[in-house]
C-alpha positions in Angstrom: -204.7 64.5 102.3 -208.2 63.7 103.1 -211.5 65.5 102.3 -212.7 67.7 104.8 -216.2 69.2 105.5 -216.2 70.8 109.0 -220.2 72.4 109.5 -219.8 75.5 111.6 -221.2 78.4 112.8 -219.1 81.8 113.6 -219.1 82.5 117.0 -218.5 79.2 118.3 -216.1 78.3 120.0 -215.6 74.6 119.9 -215.3 75.3 115.8 -213.3 77.4 115.9 -210.5 75.3 117.6 -211.8 72.5 115.4 -210.3 74.5 112.6 -207.6 75.8 114.7 -206.6 71.6 115.1 -207.0 71.3 111.2 -205.4 74.4 110.1 -202.0 73.0 112.3 -201.9 69.7 110.6 -202.0 72.0 107.4 -204.7 70.1 106.4 -207.3 72.0 103.9 -211.3 71.9 104.9 -214.6 73.0 103.1 -216.9 74.9 105.0 -220.7 74.9 105.5 -221.7 77.6 107.7 -225.3 76.2 108.9 -226.7 79.5 111.1 -228.9 81.1 108.2 -229.7 77.6 106.1 -231.9 75.6 107.8 -231.5 73.2 104.7 -227.8 73.0 105.6 -228.4 72.3 109.2 -231.2 69.5 108.3 -228.6 68.4 106.3 -226.2 68.5 108.6 -228.6 67.0 111.2 -229.4 64.1 108.6 -225.0 63.0 107.8 -224.4 63.6 111.5 -227.3 60.9 112.9 -229.0 63.9 114.8 -226.6 65.3 116.0 -227.5 69.0 115.9 -224.6 71.5 117.8 -222.0 72.7 115.3 -219.4 71.8 114.5 -219.9 68.5 113.5 -217.0 67.0 110.9 -216.2 64.8 108.2 -213.7 63.2 106.8 -213.4 60.8 103.3 -217.7 61.3 103.7 -216.8 59.2 107.7 -218.8 61.2 110.2 -215.9 61.9 113.1 -218.4 64.3 115.4 -217.2 67.4 117.2 -214.5 69.0 119.1 -214.0 67.2 121.4 -213.9 63.7 118.7 -211.6 65.4 116.6 -209.4 66.3 119.7 -210.0 63.4 121.2 -208.6 61.3 118.0 -205.4 63.6 117.9 -204.4 62.6 121.5 -204.8 59.1 120.3 -202.7 59.9 117.6 -204.9 58.3 115.3 -205.7 62.2 113.3 -203.1 62.1 112.0 -203.3 58.5 109.4 -207.3 59.5 108.8 -205.8 62.8 106.9 -203.4 61.5 105.2 -205.8 59.2 104.0 
């Protein structure tokens, strides 16, 4: 299974949707809450090429983007291949 990292905040609906999709796929992930830790948010932004919104999702170190990007991969039939890597 792929190594999945997701940067989130507790009240973010898009974060919940992304996590729900990953859970439906049976994909485990490491979640980092950036809501109370400015250094974690800076790390997220550095890794995500300046993107500051959550969620920001990484699969095997590759920046996937946010929830909309994750859903687009699923709709295009490409998510399963990434998760299986």
